[in-house]
N, C-alpha and C positions, 0 to 999 in steps of 0.2 A: 504494500499500499504507500508506504512512503516512496520508494524507487519511484514508485507512478507519478508521486504527486514534485519528487525533482526532477521526474524528465518533461514535465506539460508546463509547468509554471516557471512562466519566465519573469523576472526581475524589473518591477517597474519603472521607467524611468531609466535604465538602463542604456547608456553610449554603445555603440559598437567600436569602441578600439580599445584599449588594453585595462577597462576596467572588471576587474572579477565577472565571472558568471555564477550562475544559480549553482552550477557543478563545483565549482570552485569554493565557492562558500559555503556549500552545504557539507563539505565533506570533513571542515571544521568545525563548522557549527550545528550541527546535529550530532548528537550522543546518546546511545542507548544507557539509561540508567544504570544497566545490570554492569557497563562496562568500568564507569565513573563515580567518583565520589565526588561530596561538598569538597573535601578539602583538595581537589584537585585544582581548584577550580578559585579557592581562597585569595584574595587580593587581583587575581589575573583577569577572571571574568566575570559576567553576570550572569548566574543560569536563571532561564527560564525553563520552568520544568511543566511541561502537558502530561497529565493525567487519564487514563482511560482505562475501564476492564478488558475493551477490545480496542484493537484498529479499526474495528468498521463502526464503531461508536461515533453519530453521524457529530456529535458536539467536536470530537478529537479532530475529525476530518475537516470542516471547518475551522479550527483553531489551526491546524499545520499549513490548510491553502492560506491563512491571513497570515503566519509567517513567512514561510514560501514568496509571498508576492512581494514582501518587502525587506528581503535580506540584507540587502544595503545600509539600511536605518540601523537595524539591530547590529551589524558588525561595527558601525560607528562607535557605538557605546557598549563595545567590547562583551556581548551578548553572546551565549551558549544556549543551545536549544535544547532539554534533556528531554528526551521521550519515555516512557514506562506505560505502557498497555498490557503488561502481565501481570496482575497481582499475586499468581502463585509465585514470581520466581522472587519476591519478599525483598527487591532492591534496598539499599542504605538510605535513597530519597523515599520512597516509600513507608519504611519504617520510619522515618525523622518527621515525616509530614502528615501521613495518615488519611491518606486522601478515602472517598467515599464516591467510587463514579469517577465522574471528569473532577478534572480540577487543573486550573495554572496557577501558579505560583512565580510570583517573580522573586530572586533571592540578590543581595546587593554584594558584591567583593568581599565586603566583612562578611558573609556568611549569614546575616541576617535576612528571614523573610519579610520581605514589606508588601507584601500584596498575595492574597487567595483570593481567587474567584473562581464560580461555579460555572461561569458560562464562558465561553470563547471573546477575548478581547481581540480589539483590531491592534494592529502593529502602532497607530498614532495613539490610542491608551496607552501603550505597554511603553512606547515612548516619552510620553508626557509624566508616567509614572517615576518610569526612570530618571528625566530629565530634573525632577523634583527631590533625588535624592541628594544627600550634602556630599556623598563621594563623588557622585555626577558633579556638582558644582561648580566642587572644586577643580575637577579634571577642566572644565569649561574658562575656569578663571586661570588656572594653567596655562591653557593655550594661549599664545602670542598675540593673536591678532582677535582677541576676544571674541568669536565666534564658536559656538561648538563644531567638535570636528567634523568635516565632509560638509561643510557648508559654503 
């Protein structure tokens, strides 16, 4: 299912130059929860964790379509997408966050859970939440031109 999303989802507004493609970004940006831990990303990436009881859950499919449509906006914010659609695997993310069915969790670089949502969120909503985080505010402030990276 995820492979199909990767193959058919264009990155909106992407130029046909040397910009990263969906395949380039998705290889590094999308991880299975069973293969990683939160500690792998501390102070490096902001995990956006997408839980579902099945990859066929319509909310999961919709959330992944939202995320895949704007990978560049997430990449600018150092996001890594963690997917967990197998409750029986009992990943460390599932044990720590204890989702019931579909859940979206946004975790900051410090490892703190900043948002939990029971329904899919657009990339715009996700990036707005990230941009309000103190660590992101500091990153914007430290940028020499005063604009968020990627603008």
